[in-house]
N, C-alpha and C positions, 0 to 999 in steps of 0.2 A: 505492501500500500504504500504511496505517495504522500512524504509529510508535506504538510501545508506549509511551511518553510520553506522545504524545495522549492514548491511552486512559487511562492514568492521572492526567492532567491538570497532574503537575508531576512535577519530579527527584526531590524530596523519597517523593512516593506510588511510585514507579515502583521506585524502591530500597527500602523499606519494604516492600512487596509479595515485591519477591525475598528479603528476608530470613525476612520470615514462612512463603515457601515452603521456604527452606534450613533452617529452625528445627524444619518438620513432618517432611521428607525427613530429616534428622538424630535425629529425637526428642531433641532437646534445649527443655529450658525454661527460660524467660528473660519474664519481666514483660513489662507492655506498656511501662513506660517506659525497658525496655533493648531494647527492640525497637525504639523509636520512637527509640531513640540511635543503632543501628548502622545504622539506615536512613539520620537525618542525617550519620552519620559519613561513608557511601560516596557520600550527595548532595554533601556537602563537597567529598570526596577528589576526587570527578569535574570540577566547576569547571576549566576551564581558570585560574583566577588562584590554584588551589589550592595553599598549599603544598606542597613533595615533601621528606618526610624524607628523608634521604641517610645517615644515622650514619655519617658519617666518623669522627665522635667515638664512642670506647667509650660503650656502653650504660650503664656502669656508672657512666662520668663525668656523661652527661648525668643522670640518676637522683641523684649525689651534690647534682651543684649545682643541682637542683630543692630538694631537701633545704637547701639551705645557706642557701636565698633566702629573707631577714628577712623581708618583707613577707608575709603572710597570702594576700593575693589574688594578686599574683605566684606565689610559691608554686605554687598551686591549679592557676593559669592553667598552670605548666613542667611538675609532674606530668600532668594530664588530658591535654596536649599529647601528652607523651611515650606513655602508656599509648594515644591512640589510633593515634599513629603505628606501634607494635607491634603493636596489635593490625592495623591494618588491613598491616603492611607483611607479617606473617608468614601473614595469609588469602589475601592477595595475590600476592607474593612472596618465602615461605616458601624458596625454593631459593636465593635471592640469599645469603641467610644462611647457608646449606648449603656455597655455594660460596664463602664466605669460612674456611669451618671453625669456624663460632657454633652452639654448639648449642645446638637448638633448645628445652628445657626452661630452660639458662640464662636465652634473652630470654624467653621466657614468664614465667620468674620477675622478671627485672625488668618487663614489662609489669603484671603483678599488684601490683607494689608498688607502682607508681606510683599504679593506684586504688585502693587502699587508702589511700593515706597520704593521696591527695585525698579519698575519704570524710570521711577523719577529722577532713579541715580544716574540711570541713563540718558535720558532727557536732557541732566543738567551738562555732559558733556557734549551733546549735537546743538545745532546751529537751523534754528527757523522751524520751517514747516516739515522738516525731512527728521525729525526728533524720533527713536524706535519707540513703538507704540505697540508690538508684544506684548509685555507683559502687565501694560493699563487692559487691554482687550482682556488678558487672562482674568484677574480682577474684575472683568464687570460682567464677565459671563461666571463666573465662578461654578455657583449653583448648578447652572445651566449643563458644566463642565462634569460636573461631581457625577450629574446622571448619565452624562457620555462615559465616564472611566466603570459606572457601576455597571449599563448597560454589559459593555464587555467584560467586566468581571463575571456577572449570568450567565453569560456564555459560555466564556473556559471553563466555571465551574461546572456547569450541564452538565459539558462535554470531557472533563477531567477525571482525575481518578476520584475525585470525589463525592460522585456518584455512583461508587460502585461499593454496595453491602451494606447492609443494616445501618451501621453510623453514617456512612455517606447518605444515606437516605434520608436520615432524618436532618441532616446538616442542609440537605437539598430543602426541605420542608420549612426550616427556620429561616432561610433566607428568602423562600417564597414568599413567608407570610410576611416581613418586610418590604422586599419590592417587588412582590406582583407581577414576577420575567413570566414571561411566554417561555423564556428557553428554557427555565427552571421547571414551570410546569408542565412543557415539551416530557423532561426528563425523569419527570415524577410519574406521568401517567406510563412509560416504560416500565416502571415498576408498578403498576395496578389499581393505581390511582386516577380518580376523575377530575380530569387537570381544567379546572375554567380559562377563558382568555382573562385578562387584566381586568379587574375590577367588579369580577361576576360571583361572588358569594365566596365557600370554602371547598379544598380537595374533601374527598368521601371514598 
């Protein structure tokens, strides 16, 4: 069987295509630059040596630390990494924030602020109307982009090893309860559940 990665030719291409499909399914508008950025973000996090953000430190402290970093290039990098971590974390593991009693709107606010301030640093070094606006877009559409990555996560979760075995089915059901994803519903139906479409009742 041919791997999807082989068909796309690269990890970056595979995740870029996944983001494009998720954008279309969720009717989310995003620039070519933002779409490429999210695909690259997923590809980076998929690599075995990718840093894993645990967010053991309160997010507001991480944001404050980034904002107080004196060197602009270091401040930008901390803000970018924080924004990336929050975007990816909410998209793929939003239930973990919920389990800790952390309000999603608060987490979104931190991610948005991180990208906004990263964009402001780039604009400071640019001239006139050509100032980069990628991070401004990521900030302004942060909630919608979380939904895009959540859609990608649901698709991969439904197709992956998590769907195998009783424990995997339970995890699928728990995630479906939160997202009502059609991808997860289809995966559950393969295990004998009646899987309604999004917004139409509960599984039987």
